[in-house]
C-alpha positions in Angstrom: 81.4 51.9 35.7 81.2 55.5 37.0 79.4 56.6 40.2 76.2 57.5 38.3 75.9 53.9 37.1 76.2 52.3 40.5 73.2 50.8 42.3 72.1 52.3 45.6 73.6 49.4 47.6 76.9 49.7 45.8 77.0 53.5 46.5 76.2 52.8 50.2 79.1 50.2 50.3 81.5 52.8 48.8 80.4 55.4 51.3 80.8 53.0 54.2 84.3 52.1 53.0 85.2 55.7 52.7 84.0 56.4 56.2 86.0 53.5 57.6 89.1 54.6 55.7 88.7 58.0 57.5 88.5 56.3 60.9 91.5 54.2 60.2 93.4 57.3 59.1 92.6 58.9 62.5 93.9 55.7 64.1 97.1 56.0 62.1 97.5 59.5 63.6 97.1 58.0 67.0 99.7 55.4 66.2 102.2 58.1 65.6 101.6 59.3 69.1 101.5 55.9 70.8 101.5 52.6 68.9 100.6 50.7 72.0 97.4 52.8 72.4 96.4 52.0 68.8 96.9 48.2 69.3 94.7 48.5 72.4 92.0 50.3 70.5 92.0 47.6 67.8 91.5 44.9 70.4 88.8 46.9 72.3 86.9 47.4 69.0 86.9 43.6 68.2 85.9 42.8 71.8 83.2 45.4 71.7 81.6 44.2 68.5 81.7 40.6 69.8 79.9 41.6 73.1 77.5 43.8 71.2 76.5 41.0 68.8 75.9 38.8 71.8 73.7 41.4 73.6 72.5 41.8 70.7 72.3 45.4 69.5 70.5 46.6 66.4 72.5 45.9 63.2 72.5 49.6 62.2 74.2 50.5 65.6 77.2 48.3 64.9 79.0 50.7 62.6 78.6 53.6 65.0 79.7 51.4 67.9 82.8 50.0 66.1 83.9 53.5 65.2 83.4 54.8 68.7 85.4 51.8 70.1 88.2 52.3 67.7 88.4 56.0 68.5 87.6 55.9 72.2 91.2 57.0 73.1 91.7 59.5 70.2 91.7 62.3 72.7 95.0 61.0 74.1 96.7 62.6 71.1 96.6 65.8 73.2 97.9 64.2 76.4 101.6 65.0 77.1 103.9 62.1 76.5 105.3 62.4 80.1 101.8 61.5 81.4 100.7 59.1 78.6 103.9 57.0 78.9 104.7 57.5 82.6 106.4 54.3 83.9 104.3 54.3 87.1 100.9 55.3 88.5 99.7 58.8 87.8 99.4 61.4 90.6 96.2 63.3 91.2 97.1 66.2 88.9 98.2 63.9 86.1 94.9 61.9 86.5 93.0 65.1 86.0 94.9 65.8 82.8 94.4 62.2 81.6 90.7 62.4 82.2 90.4 65.3 79.7 90.9 62.8 76.9 87.2 61.9 76.8 86.1 65.5 76.1 89.0 66.2 73.8 88.0 63.1 71.7 84.4 64.2 71.7 85.4 67.7 70.5 87.4 66.2 67.6 84.8 63.8 66.5 81.8 66.1 66.6 83.5 68.1 63.8 83.1 65.1 61.5 79.4 64.7 60.6 79.3 60.9 60.2 81.2 60.5 63.6 78.8 62.6 65.7 76.9 59.7 67.1 80.1 57.9 67.8 81.4 61.0 69.6 78.6 60.8 72.2 79.8 57.2 73.0 83.4 58.4 73.2 82.5 61.1 75.6 80.8 58.6 77.9 83.2 55.6 77.8 84.7 56.4 81.3 81.3 56.9 83.0 80.6 54.3 85.8 77.3 52.6 86.2 77.0 53.9 89.8 77.6 57.5 88.8 81.2 57.9 90.0 82.8 58.0 86.6 83.7 61.0 84.4 83.3 63.5 82.8 79.5 64.0 83.6 79.0 61.5 86.4 76.2 59.8 84.4 74.7 56.7 86.0 72.8 53.6 84.9 71.0 53.9 81.6 71.9 57.6 81.3 75.1 56.2 79.9 74.8 55.3 76.2 74.5 51.5 75.7 77.6 51.6 73.4 79.7 53.3 76.2 78.5 50.6 78.7 79.7 47.9 76.3 83.0 49.6 75.5 83.7 50.1 79.3 83.8 46.3 79.8 85.8 45.6 76.7 88.3 48.5 77.5 88.9 47.4 81.1 89.2 43.7 80.1 91.8 44.3 77.4 93.7 46.7 79.7 94.1 44.0 82.3 95.2 41.5 79.7 97.9 43.8 78.4 101.3 45.0 79.6 101.4 48.7 80.6 104.3 50.9 81.7 104.0 50.1 85.4 102.8 46.5 85.5 102.7 43.2 83.5 99.6 41.8 81.9 97.3 40.0 84.2 95.9 36.5 83.6 92.5 36.2 81.9 91.0 34.7 85.1 92.0 37.9 87.0 90.3 40.0 84.3 87.1 38.0 84.4 87.0 38.2 88.2 87.6 41.9 88.3 84.8 42.6 85.7 82.5 40.4 87.8 83.5 42.1 91.0 82.8 45.6 89.6 79.3 44.7 88.2 76.9 47.3 89.4 79.6 49.8 90.3 81.8 50.4 87.3 80.0 48.2 84.9 76.4 47.5 83.7 75.5 44.2 85.4 73.5 43.1 82.4 76.5 43.6 80.1 78.7 41.8 82.7 76.3 38.9 82.8 76.6 38.5 79.0 80.4 39.0 79.0 80.8 36.1 81.5 79.0 33.7 79.2 81.7 34.1 76.6 84.4 31.4 77.1 88.2 32.2 77.4 89.0 30.6 74.1 86.9 33.2 72.2 88.9 36.1 73.8 92.2 34.3 73.0 91.2 33.9 69.4 90.0 37.4 69.1 93.3 38.8 70.5 95.5 36.6 68.4 93.6 36.9 65.1 92.7 40.6 64.8 90.7 41.2 61.6 89.7 44.7 60.5 87.1 45.6 63.1 85.0 47.4 60.5 84.9 44.3 58.3 83.9 42.3 61.3 81.1 44.7 62.1 79.8 44.6 58.5 80.1 40.8 58.4 77.3 40.5 60.9 75.0 42.0 58.3 75.0 38.6 56.6 74.5 36.5 59.8 70.9 35.4 60.4 69.4 36.7 63.7 
């Protein structure tokens, strides 16, 4: 059957798949730069969707949120390898360069019409709830809800993962740090929801990564 003969819901599904294929292609480009970063983005996306579904967020927000989570570090493609892969903490100048990845990612994604809403979340994913984050020092609910969710998922996965200058931390440490930073780095309401999710859920999500976009669409069929 050609495109003309398809029902509207079939056309919508084809369009959604095409959009997700585009996002995954951008992820593949990031993998060429740093495979470790791509694996992190996949896990952050699945964590983000799981938290978002628990919040819950509107169903039509999940595709936007999943794309923003998957591409939150896309701006790191422009960060020099010497900084991105440095086997130790960054100095102040290097931190300033690393911090440009939010705006770089935003500038890339706003050029793609279906990613413009996701771009706003990408721009804000390093903002802190108390206004001390970057790049715009937003605070509280000035920060998009999706960015507040990604912030928790991003930090949690980073602590559970090896990095060039330290080994992965235990899950108990990650949970304690997220709780400790509620109200400063993280939205306390999101933290409260995060803390209700048991460890075995996070372990299963990390060990059995499905396509984050299939996961987001699967919630369409879950009663709410």
